[in-house]
C-alpha positions in Angstrom: -41.3 -24.8 308.1 -38.4 -25.5 310.3 -36.7 -22.5 309.7 -39.8 -20.3 311.0 -40.0 -22.5 314.1 -36.6 -21.9 314.9 -36.9 -17.9 314.4 -39.9 -18.6 317.3 -37.6 -20.4 319.5 -35.6 -18.2 321.7 -32.3 -16.9 320.0 -30.7 -14.2 319.0 -31.7 -13.9 315.6 -35.6 -14.5 317.2 -34.8 -11.5 319.3 -33.5 -9.0 316.7 -36.2 -9.9 314.3 -38.9 -9.3 316.8 -37.6 -5.8 317.2 -37.8 -5.2 313.5 -41.2 -6.5 312.7 -43.0 -6.2 316.5 -42.1 -2.9 318.1 -42.4 -0.5 315.1 -45.7 1.6 316.2 -45.3 1.5 319.9 -41.0 2.4 319.7 -41.9 5.5 317.3 -44.4 6.2 319.6 -41.7 9.0 321.8 -42.0 11.0 318.6 -45.4 12.4 319.2 -47.2 10.9 322.6 -45.3 13.6 325.3 -46.1 16.6 322.5 -49.7 15.3 322.5 -50.0 15.1 326.2 -48.9 18.7 327.0 -50.2 20.3 323.6 -53.3 19.7 325.2 -52.5 21.0 328.9 -50.9 23.9 326.9 -54.1 24.7 325.5 -55.5 25.8 328.8 -52.4 28.0 329.4 -51.8 25.5 332.6 -48.0 25.6 333.8 -45.9 23.0 333.1 -45.2 22.2 337.1 -43.2 19.3 338.5 -46.4 17.5 339.4 -47.7 17.6 335.9 -44.7 16.1 334.2 -44.4 13.5 336.7 -48.4 12.5 336.5 -48.2 12.3 332.7 -44.6 10.6 333.1 -46.5 7.8 335.5 -49.3 7.2 333.5 -47.3 6.4 330.7 -45.4 4.2 332.4 -48.3 2.4 334.1 -50.3 2.5 330.7 -47.4 0.5 329.3 -47.1 -1.8 332.9 -50.9 -2.8 332.8 -51.6 -2.3 328.7 -49.0 -3.7 326.8 -46.9 -5.4 329.5 -49.6 -7.3 331.2 -52.3 -7.6 329.2 -50.9 -8.5 325.6 -47.0 -9.4 326.7 -48.1 -12.0 329.9 -52.0 -13.1 329.0 -53.1 -12.0 325.6 -49.7 -13.9 324.2 -51.0 -17.0 325.8 -54.1 -17.2 323.4 -52.7 -18.3 320.6 -53.6 -20.5 317.6 -50.8 -22.6 317.0 -48.3 -20.3 317.3 -50.7 -17.3 315.5 -51.7 -14.6 316.7 -54.3 -11.1 315.8 -57.9 -10.4 316.4 -59.1 -12.8 313.7 -56.7 -15.5 315.4 -58.7 -15.1 318.6 -61.9 -15.0 316.6 -61.1 -18.3 314.9 -60.2 -19.6 318.4 -63.3 -18.9 320.4 -66.4 -18.4 317.5 -68.3 -22.1 318.2 -68.5 -20.2 322.0 -71.1 -18.0 320.4 -72.3 -16.1 317.0 -72.1 -12.7 318.8 -68.5 -12.6 318.6 -68.3 -12.1 315.3 -69.3 -8.4 316.2 -66.6 -7.5 318.9 -64.2 -9.0 316.0 -65.1 -7.0 313.3 -64.8 -3.8 315.4 -61.6 -4.7 316.4 -60.4 -5.6 312.7 -61.9 -2.5 311.3 -60.5 0.0 314.0 -57.2 -1.7 313.2 -57.4 -0.9 309.9 -59.0 2.7 310.1 -56.5 4.0 312.5 -53.6 2.1 310.5 -53.9 4.6 307.9 -53.0 7.2 310.6 -49.8 5.4 311.2 -47.5 5.9 308.2 -49.0 9.7 308.1 -48.3 10.6 311.5 -45.3 9.1 311.8 -43.1 9.9 308.7 -44.3 13.6 308.8 -43.2 13.9 312.6 -40.0 12.0 311.6 -39.3 14.8 309.0 -41.0 17.6 310.6 -37.6 17.5 312.7 -35.6 19.1 309.8 -37.3 22.1 310.4 -35.7 22.6 313.6 -32.3 23.3 311.5 -33.9 24.8 308.5 -37.3 26.6 309.2 -37.9 27.0 305.6 -38.1 23.3 305.1 -41.3 21.9 303.0 -42.6 18.8 304.9 -45.6 17.7 303.1 -43.9 17.1 299.7 -41.2 14.6 301.4 -43.5 12.9 303.4 -46.1 12.3 300.1 -42.8 11.1 298.4 -41.6 8.7 301.0 -45.4 7.4 301.8 -46.0 6.5 297.7 -42.7 4.8 297.5 -43.5 2.8 300.3 -46.8 1.8 299.5 -45.2 1.0 295.4 -42.3 -1.0 296.7 -45.0 -3.6 298.6 -45.8 -5.2 295.5 -41.8 -6.5 295.3 -42.0 -7.9 298.5 -39.8 -6.7 301.6 -37.7 -9.9 302.7 -34.8 -9.1 301.8 -35.0 -5.3 303.1 -37.0 -7.1 306.1 -33.8 -8.4 307.1 -32.2 -5.4 307.9 -35.1 -4.1 309.7 -34.1 -5.5 312.8 -30.3 -4.2 313.2 -31.8 -0.9 312.5 -34.7 -1.0 315.3 -32.3 -1.9 317.4 -30.0 1.5 317.3 -32.6 2.8 317.3 -34.2 1.8 320.4 -30.5 1.8 322.2 -30.4 5.7 320.8 -33.5 6.3 322.7 -32.0 4.8 325.7 -28.7 6.9 325.4 -30.5 9.8 324.8 -32.8 9.0 327.9 -30.3 8.5 330.2 -28.2 12.2 329.2 -31.2 14.1 330.7 -32.1 11.9 333.4 -28.5 12.1 335.2 -29.3 15.7 335.3 -32.7 15.4 337.2 -32.7 12.2 339.4 -36.1 13.0 340.9 -37.9 12.5 337.4 -37.3 8.8 338.7 -40.5 9.3 341.2 -42.7 9.2 337.9 -42.4 5.3 338.7 -44.6 5.7 341.2 -48.4 5.6 340.2 -49.4 8.0 343.0 -48.5 10.8 340.5 -50.4 9.1 338.2 -53.5 9.0 340.4 -53.2 12.6 341.5 -53.0 13.9 337.9 -56.4 11.9 337.0 -57.7 12.8 340.2 -56.8 16.7 340.2 -56.4 17.8 337.0 -59.6 19.2 334.9 -58.1 18.2 331.7 -57.6 14.6 333.1 -59.3 13.2 330.4 -57.7 15.1 327.7 -54.9 14.0 328.7 -55.6 10.4 328.9 -56.1 10.7 325.0 -52.8 11.8 324.8 -51.4 9.0 327.2 -52.9 6.7 324.6 -50.8 7.3 322.1 -47.8 5.5 323.9 -49.9 1.9 323.7 -51.0 2.1 320.4 -48.7 -0.3 318.7 -49.6 -3.4 321.6 -51.9 -5.0 319.2 -48.9 -5.5 317.2 -47.1 -7.6 319.6 -50.3 -10.4 319.2 -50.6 -10.3 315.4 -47.1 -10.4 314.8 -46.9 -13.9 317.3 -46.5 -16.4 314.2 -43.4 -14.7 313.0 -41.2 -14.0 315.9 -42.8 -16.5 318.3 -43.6 -15.9 322.5 -40.3 -16.1 324.0 -38.6 -13.9 321.6 -41.2 -11.2 322.3 -41.5 -11.7 325.9 -37.6 -11.1 326.2 -37.1 -8.4 323.3 -40.0 -6.1 325.0 -37.6 -6.2 328.6 -35.2 -4.1 326.6 -37.7 -2.2 324.5 -39.9 -1.0 327.6 -36.4 -0.4 329.1 -35.7 2.2 326.2 -38.8 3.8 325.5 -39.2 4.5 329.6 -35.6 5.9 330.1 -36.5 8.2 326.8 -40.0 9.2 328.1 -38.2 10.2 331.4 -35.3 12.2 329.6 -37.9 14.1 327.8 -39.7 14.9 331.2 -36.3 16.2 332.5 -36.4 18.4 329.5 -39.8 19.5 329.9 -39.1 20.6 333.8 -35.6 22.7 332.3 -38.2 24.5 330.0 -41.6 25.5 332.0 -42.3 27.5 329.1 -42.3 25.0 326.5 -44.0 25.8 323.5 -46.0 23.3 321.9 -45.1 23.8 318.3 -42.0 22.5 319.4 -41.2 18.7 320.2 -39.6 17.3 323.3 -38.2 14.3 321.5 -35.6 16.5 319.4 -35.5 19.1 321.9 -33.3 16.0 324.1 -31.4 15.3 320.5 -27.7 17.3 320.7 -27.8 19.7 317.9 -25.1 18.1 316.1 -27.0 14.9 316.0 -30.2 16.6 315.0 -29.8 15.2 310.8 -28.9 11.6 311.4 -31.4 11.5 314.6 -34.3 12.4 311.9 -32.6 10.1 309.7 -32.7 7.2 311.9 -36.3 8.4 312.9 -37.5 8.4 309.2 -36.4 4.9 308.7 -38.0 3.6 312.1 -41.0 5.8 310.8 -40.7 4.0 307.4 -40.8 0.3 309.4 -43.6 1.4 311.5 -45.4 1.5 308.7 -44.0 -1.2 306.8 -45.4 -3.3 309.9 -48.5 -1.9 309.6 -49.2 -2.3 305.8 -48.1 -6.1 306.5 -50.5 -6.5 309.3 -53.1 -5.0 307.1 -52.6 -7.3 304.5 -52.6 -10.4 306.6 -55.7 -9.5 308.3 -58.0 -8.8 305.1 -56.4 -12.5 303.8 -57.6 -13.8 307.1 -60.9 -12.1 306.7 -61.3 -13.2 302.6 -61.1 -16.7 304.0 -63.6 -16.1 307.5 -66.1 -14.9 304.8 -66.0 -11.5 306.2 -64.6 -9.4 303.3 -64.9 -9.6 299.7 -62.7 -11.7 297.8 -59.9 -9.9 296.7 -56.7 -10.7 294.4 -53.7 -12.1 297.0 -50.1 -12.0 295.7 -47.2 -13.5 297.0 -44.2 -11.8 296.1 -41.7 -14.0 297.8 -40.9 -17.2 298.8 -41.0 -16.0 302.8 -44.2 -17.5 304.5 -46.7 -15.0 305.3 -45.1 -12.6 303.1 -48.5 -11.2 300.9 -49.3 -8.4 299.1 -53.0 -7.2 298.4 -53.5 -4.6 295.7 -57.0 -3.4 296.2 -56.0 -2.7 300.6 -52.3 -1.5 299.3 -53.6 1.4 297.0 -56.7 2.1 299.5 -54.0 2.5 302.1 -52.0 4.8 300.0 -55.2 6.8 299.6 -56.0 7.4 303.1 -52.9 8.1 304.2 -52.4 11.0 301.3 -55.5 12.5 302.2 -54.9 12.4 306.0 -51.3 14.3 305.4 -53.0 16.8 303.3 -55.8 17.4 305.2 -54.1 17.7 308.3 -50.9 19.0 307.4 -48.8 18.8 310.6 -48.5 16.1 312.5 -49.5 17.9 315.8 -52.8 17.8 314.2 -52.8 14.2 313.5 -52.7 13.3 316.8 -56.2 14.1 317.2 -57.3 11.7 314.9 -54.6 8.6 316.5 -55.6 6.7 318.9 -59.7 6.8 318.8 -60.3 4.0 316.4 -57.9 1.4 318.0 -59.4 2.3 321.5 -62.0 0.2 320.2 -59.6 -2.8 319.0 -58.1 -2.9 322.7 -61.9 -3.1 323.5 -62.7 -6.2 321.5 -59.8 -7.9 322.3 -60.3 -8.2 326.0 -63.8 -9.3 325.2 -62.5 -12.0 323.2 -59.6 -13.1 325.2 -61.9 -13.1 328.3 -64.4 -15.7 326.2 -61.1 -17.6 325.5 -59.9 -17.7 329.6 -63.5 -19.1 329.9 -62.9 -21.8 327.1 -59.7 -22.9 329.1 -61.2 -22.6 332.4 -58.9 -20.1 334.1 -60.8 -19.7 337.7 -63.7 -17.4 337.0 -62.7 -14.7 339.8 -59.4 -14.0 337.5 -61.6 -13.4 334.6 -63.8 -11.2 336.7 -60.5 -9.5 337.8 -59.4 -9.3 334.2 -62.7 -8.0 332.5 -62.9 -5.3 335.4 -59.7 -4.0 335.0 -59.1 -4.1 331.4 -62.7 -2.7 330.9 -62.3 0.2 332.9 -59.0 0.9 331.9 -60.0 1.3 328.3 -63.8 2.9 328.8 -61.9 5.5 330.6 -59.0 5.3 327.7 -62.3 5.7 325.0 -63.8 8.9 327.1 -60.3 10.3 326.9 -60.2 9.8 323.2 -63.8 11.0 322.7 -62.5 14.4 323.3 -60.7 13.9 320.0 -63.4 13.6 318.1 -63.9 17.4 316.8 -60.2 17.4 316.1 -59.5 14.9 313.5 -60.9 11.6 315.9 -64.5 11.5 313.6 -62.1 10.9 310.4 -60.8 6.9 311.7 -64.0 6.3 313.2 -65.5 7.0 309.7 -63.2 5.4 307.8 -63.8 2.2 310.3 -67.3 2.6 310.3 -67.5 2.4 306.0 -65.1 -0.8 306.7 -67.8 -2.3 309.0 -70.3 -2.1 307.0 -68.3 -3.5 304.3 -67.7 -6.5 306.9 -71.2 -6.8 308.0 -73.0 -6.9 305.0 -70.9 -9.4 303.9 -71.3 -11.2 306.7 -75.2 -10.9 307.1 -75.6 -11.4 303.3 -74.0 -14.9 303.0 -76.2 -15.4 306.1 -79.2 -14.5 304.0 -78.3 -16.6 301.0 -77.8 -19.7 303.0 -81.5 -19.1 304.2 -82.6 -19.7 300.5 -80.0 -22.8 299.6 -82.2 -25.8 299.2 -80.8 -29.3 299.7 -81.6 -32.7 298.6 -80.6 -35.9 299.3 -78.0 -37.1 296.4 -78.9 -41.0 296.9 -82.3 -40.3 295.1 -80.0 -39.3 292.2 -77.1 -41.7 292.3 -79.0 -43.8 289.3 -79.9 -40.6 286.9 -76.7 -39.5 287.4 -75.3 -42.8 286.7 -77.5 -43.6 283.2 -76.7 -40.0 281.7 -73.3 -40.6 282.2 -73.4 -43.6 279.7 -76.1 -41.9 277.9 -74.7 -41.1 274.8 -77.3 -39.8 273.0 -76.7 -37.1 275.1 -73.5 -34.7 273.6 -70.4 -35.2 276.3 -69.7 -31.6 278.3 -66.5 -32.9 279.5 -64.6 -35.9 280.7 -64.0 -34.5 284.1 -67.1 -32.2 285.5 -66.6 -30.2 288.8 -68.8 -28.2 290.7 -68.0 -26.6 294.1 -70.7 -27.5 296.5 -71.4 -26.2 300.2 -73.2 -29.2 301.5 -71.3 -30.0 304.8 -72.5 -33.5 304.7 -71.7 -36.2 301.6 -75.5 -37.4 302.0 -76.6 -33.8 300.5 -76.2 -31.7 297.6 -77.8 -28.4 296.6 -80.6 -28.9 294.4 -79.4 -26.0 291.9 -76.3 -28.4 291.3 -78.9 -31.4 290.4 -80.6 -29.0 288.2 -77.8 -27.9 286.8 -76.6 -31.2 285.7 -79.9 -33.1 284.9 -82.3 -30.2 283.8 -80.9 -27.0 282.6 -78.8 -28.6 280.2 -78.4 -32.3 280.7 -74.3 -32.7 281.1 -72.6 -36.0 280.6 -69.4 -36.7 281.7 -67.6 -39.3 282.4 -66.6 -38.6 285.8 -68.7 -35.8 288.0 -67.0 -34.3 291.0 -68.3 -32.6 293.9 -65.4 -30.0 296.1 -65.9 -28.8 299.3 -63.6 -25.9 301.2 -64.3 -25.8 304.7 -62.1 -23.3 306.4 -60.9 -24.7 310.2 -60.4 -22.7 312.9 -56.4 -23.8 313.1 -54.2 -21.3 310.7 -52.2 -23.4 308.1 -54.4 -26.7 308.3 -54.1 -28.8 304.5 -56.1 -31.7 304.8 -58.5 -33.8 302.3 -60.9 -36.9 302.4 -62.1 -38.8 299.4 -65.6 -39.8 299.1 -66.4 -42.2 296.7 -70.2 -41.7 296.2 -70.6 -43.6 292.8 -67.3 -45.8 292.3 -65.7 -44.4 289.1 -68.6 -41.9 288.4 -69.5 -39.5 291.4 -66.6 -38.4 293.9 -66.5 -35.7 296.5 -63.8 -34.1 297.9 -63.5 -32.6 301.0 -60.8 -30.1 301.8 -59.9 -29.0 305.0 -57.9 -25.6 305.1 -57.1 -23.2 307.8 -57.8 -19.2 307.4 -54.3 -18.7 306.7 -54.0 -21.2 303.8 -54.6 -19.9 299.8 -57.6 -21.5 298.7 -56.2 -22.3 295.1 -59.0 -25.1 294.5 -57.9 -25.4 290.9 -54.4 -26.8 292.2 -55.9 -28.3 295.1 -58.0 -30.3 293.2 -55.5 -31.5 290.4 -53.3 -32.7 293.5 -55.4 -35.1 294.6 -56.4 -36.4 291.5 -52.9 -36.7 290.7 -52.4 -38.9 293.7 -55.8 -41.0 293.1 -54.4 -41.5 289.7 -51.1 -42.2 290.9 -52.6 -44.9 293.9 -54.8 -46.7 290.8 -58.2 -45.5 293.0 -59.6 -43.3 289.7 -59.1 -43.4 285.9 -58.9 -40.1 284.3 -58.1 -41.7 281.0 -60.1 -40.2 277.7 -63.3 -42.4 276.7 -62.9 -41.1 273.1 -62.2 -43.8 271.5 -59.3 -42.3 269.5 -57.9 -40.8 272.8 -58.0 -43.6 275.1 -55.9 -45.6 272.5 -53.3 -43.6 273.6 -53.9 -42.9 277.1 -54.7 -39.3 276.6 -56.3 -37.9 280.0 -59.4 -36.3 279.5 -60.3 -32.7 280.2 -61.7 -31.8 282.6 -64.3 -28.1 283.6 -65.3 -26.2 286.7 -69.2 -25.1 286.2 -69.7 -22.3 289.0 -73.1 -21.8 289.8 -73.4 -17.6 290.5 -76.4 -15.6 292.7 -77.8 -13.1 291.1 -80.3 -10.6 292.2 -84.3 -11.4 291.9 -87.4 -10.6 292.7 -86.8 -10.1 297.2 -90.6 -11.2 298.1 -90.4 -12.5 301.6 -87.3 -10.1 302.5 -87.4 -6.9 305.1 -86.6 -3.6 303.9 -83.2 -4.4 306.2 -82.3 -7.1 304.6 -82.9 -6.2 300.9 -80.5 -3.2 301.7 -78.0 -5.9 302.5 -78.5 -7.7 299.5 -78.1 -5.0 297.4 -75.0 -3.9 299.0 -73.8 -7.5 299.3 -74.3 -7.7 295.0 -72.5 -3.7 294.6 -69.6 -5.0 296.4 -69.4 -8.8 294.6 -69.1 -7.0 291.1 -65.8 -5.0 293.0 -64.6 -8.1 294.1 -62.8 -10.5 292.3 -64.9 -13.1 290.3 -65.8 -16.6 291.4 -63.1 -18.2 289.0 -60.4 -15.6 290.3 -61.2 -16.4 293.9 -60.7 -19.7 293.7 -58.0 -19.6 291.7 -59.2 -21.2 288.4 -58.2 -20.1 284.9 -61.4 -19.2 283.1 -60.7 -20.9 280.3 -61.8 -23.9 281.6 -64.8 -22.6 284.0 -68.6 -22.2 282.8 -70.7 -19.7 285.4 -74.0 -20.2 285.6 -76.2 -17.8 287.0 -79.2 -19.0 289.0 -81.8 -16.3 291.0 -81.2 -16.2 294.6 -85.1 -16.6 295.3 -87.0 -18.6 292.9 -90.5 -17.1 293.1 -92.9 -19.7 293.2 -95.9 -19.4 290.5 -98.3 -20.2 293.2 -98.0 -16.4 294.1 -98.9 -15.5 290.5 -102.4 -14.7 290.0 -104.1 -15.5 286.4 -107.8 -15.8 285.1 -108.2 -17.8 282.2 -110.7 -16.1 279.7 -113.0 -18.5 278.1 -112.8 -18.3 274.4 
């Protein structure tokens, strides 16, 4: 923990690591942003003029300033959740303010995952396409697919060792971007006029293709969300300082590409201005460096997707999936199901679009929705922090209008591939929404009873030797938030379905709290020595290994002499052998939905399909199936009052 804290403090190591982790996506945007802008302009046969080039560059510079620097680096990074960032961390901070905030959180998370599929595809493809400048016959797709497949295969082994190289490599990448830009800027210093926002305004106000151009401009800031998502890995100060260096090199590179465009007014959209400013003798090393930078950008996106899904699972916004921890590095996780879904998505994108210039149409539209969602959640966070109302209004108006303008620009890409990421995002949203709503529906049918009413029966059952002993320690997972309550189905399981005699009955409750790394518990002795409740309060980034957590608590209770788990079987008790323990999980299954609307029935059917595809309850809670019993209970009990029968006389 101290090591992580040191890296979060301003330091050379922290600055270097932030270069390797945070800026991969936004740092590789010069590979395709200007080409995307002028590709759209050239479609209408418009000549490249100084005003158009200066306007496009001014749009890029001020987008980086308003969107990335002010919104994310200056404002959004303040909304940290105990040092952690990301849209679900932000949602955890504000979710108690209003229930509807789950909708922008879901939309933002889904859009991030959907657009993330394009990131490896477009960055790696653009980087490798540079080889075709020297070798026109070179086949790009097989190499791109090979790199992508290898990239996803190595995820299961962890990337902590390789990750240490990311910082120095990205420093070299940004330094090279800046140097190449300077080489061309000094050839035509008039390009510096692009720093004046007037040129951006003039382009947007007078150019008939302004919205289409905006769709291309937006690509320069698509990695801004990563600044916030990776806050916990690098710390606020390191991101603030390193961004100065990163933004400077990016702007210089864009200006350098702009000079080249002015020198080549008959620019062919098939060319890439990024590679045109690279001296021919250095083209191959630059392609190699660009490819490595593209892989690092992809790695950051993949890791971010794993973290996003892990948080969604713990916030009950995604089905339980297997989560592995391939290294000892904090935050290093691997989610196999998401890894291979992303891999399949990237392969499909490459095979469908074939060229990076075609992928640009699919890129940016979905992430635009994430930006809008973040704006809503940050505004609510500012309300919580009692920021002056006029500042909140200014923030919402400026970024609401800016991002809606970008959305309008990105919508021009819809038929050119944007529908692909929107479709993927919408599919992911149906999973999140159904999982969330189904849980709400299920909770309506959970019946709680006063546990005190059953103290005497449970105590007597524990001592009743006429009932075969089910287990020495019997553990139930309960969703009851209060110690005075318990689900009626648990009482039914213990007393009626099959009377279960045990030496000690345990009730375990897990509460996911809004802080990321909380690991607290408390113990309530409801019936001393017979019925004990353990309440865990776990952060939304803490792994829910209920089996290990329970055993840890029991060990501490035994050590403190608060509980005796020695087996009560005569032969074992004499040798002071600890008793056995069993977990009983009550799993809901489909039943007759007599009182549900068609919408709710559809949601539940979808939910149970997802449940069958997801991790089982015992594996989801980290339990060994050898000491777990799963009892199926109907979601809704149909009362016999609803059944009409006529008894016939004999």
